[in-house]
C-alpha positions in Angstrom: 70.5 128.8 53.0 69.1 130.6 50.0 71.1 132.4 47.3 70.0 135.0 44.8 71.7 137.4 42.4 70.7 141.0 41.8 70.6 141.3 38.0 71.1 145.1 38.3 74.4 144.6 40.0 75.7 141.5 38.1 78.3 142.5 35.6 78.7 139.0 34.1 82.3 138.5 35.2 81.6 134.8 35.7 83.8 134.6 38.8 81.0 132.9 40.8 80.6 130.3 38.1 84.3 129.6 38.1 84.4 129.3 41.9 81.2 127.2 42.2 79.7 125.9 39.0 77.5 123.5 41.1 75.5 126.6 42.3 76.0 129.3 39.7 75.6 129.4 35.9 75.4 132.0 33.2 72.2 132.9 31.4 73.2 135.3 28.7 75.4 137.9 30.2 74.2 137.5 33.8 74.9 134.9 36.4 72.0 133.1 38.0 71.7 130.5 40.7 71.0 127.0 39.6 68.8 126.5 42.7 67.1 128.6 45.3 67.8 126.4 48.3 71.5 125.5 48.5 72.1 122.0 50.1 74.4 121.8 53.1 77.3 120.2 51.1 77.4 123.1 48.7 77.1 126.0 51.1 80.8 126.7 51.5 81.2 126.7 47.8 78.2 129.1 47.4 79.7 131.5 49.9 83.1 131.4 48.1 81.4 132.3 44.9 79.5 135.2 46.6 82.6 136.5 48.4 84.5 136.5 45.1 81.8 138.5 43.2 83.5 141.8 42.2 80.1 143.6 42.0 78.7 142.2 45.3 75.6 141.0 43.4 75.1 137.8 45.2 72.9 137.8 48.2 73.0 134.9 50.7 70.2 134.4 53.1 70.8 132.1 56.0 
């Protein structure tokens, strides 16, 4: 699975970082993924972070 964040939509709420710090981090006032390919053991965490995003800025590609 791949994960990316639309910087135009990201409002910097840090919810994804709080939910899944293994996959998401903050760069300035925007969240960014720490990796492009999410390993199998972190996929549920990555989805929880994406589902929690208040601005729906996280795109998950299976």
